[in-house]
N, C-alpha and C positions, 0 to 999 in steps of 0.2 A: 383261505390264505393261511399258510403255516407261520409259526413263530419266526423261523429263519427268513422267510420271504418278507415278513413284516420288518424284521431288523435290517435287512438289506435295503428295503424301501426307505426306512427311517434314516439310514446312513446316507443315502442318495439325497434325500430332502435336506439333511443337515449340511451336506457339501454344497448344494445349490444355494442354501441360505448364506453360508459363509462367502461364497463367490459374489452374491448380490450385495452383501454387506461391504465387501471390498470395493465394489463398483460405486456404491453410494458414498463411501468415504472419499474416494478419489474425486467424484463429482462435487462433493461439498467443499473439498480442499481447493479444487480448481475455481469454484465460484467465489470462495473467500479470497483467493489470490486476486481474482479479477476485480472484486469490489475494493480491496485494499489498493490495488494499482490505480483504480479510478479515483479514489480519494487522494492518493499521492499526487496524481496528475492535476486534480482540481486545486489542491493546495499550492502547487507550483504556479499554476495560472494566476491564482489570487495574489501570490507574492510578486509575480512579474507585473501585474496590474498596479499594485501598490508602489513598486519601484518606479514605474512610469509616471504615476501621479506625483510622487516625490520629486522626480527629475523635472516634470512639467512645472511644478510649483516653484522650484528653484529658478528655472528659466524665466518664468513670468514675473517673479519677484525681483529679478536682477541680482540674485545672489551669485557669488563667484562659483565657477565650475570646480567643485571639489567632489571626487568620487565618493559615493555613499559609504563605502567601507572605511573611509578615513575617519569618520566620526567614532568608529568602534575601536580604533587603535589607541593604545596608551602611549604617552610620550616616553622616550627612553630615559633611563636614570641619568641624571646630570644634565639633561637637555634643558634648554630655556623654553 
């Protein structure tokens, strides 16, 4: 094998390595996105369950029906 052939082969191997690296990066990014989406979905399910428990507790304890977001609102300035 001559030096030129060796250099050509080395360039081919380098190009293949770069292509494989791009594929690996894409797969890692896709997996990371899938995992983050799964965590976000799980968090939303937990929040929904907590809201159901809160609403159930209010119903069973006989508290008046007040939407859960009302407790987070501040009274307007000058209101009683």
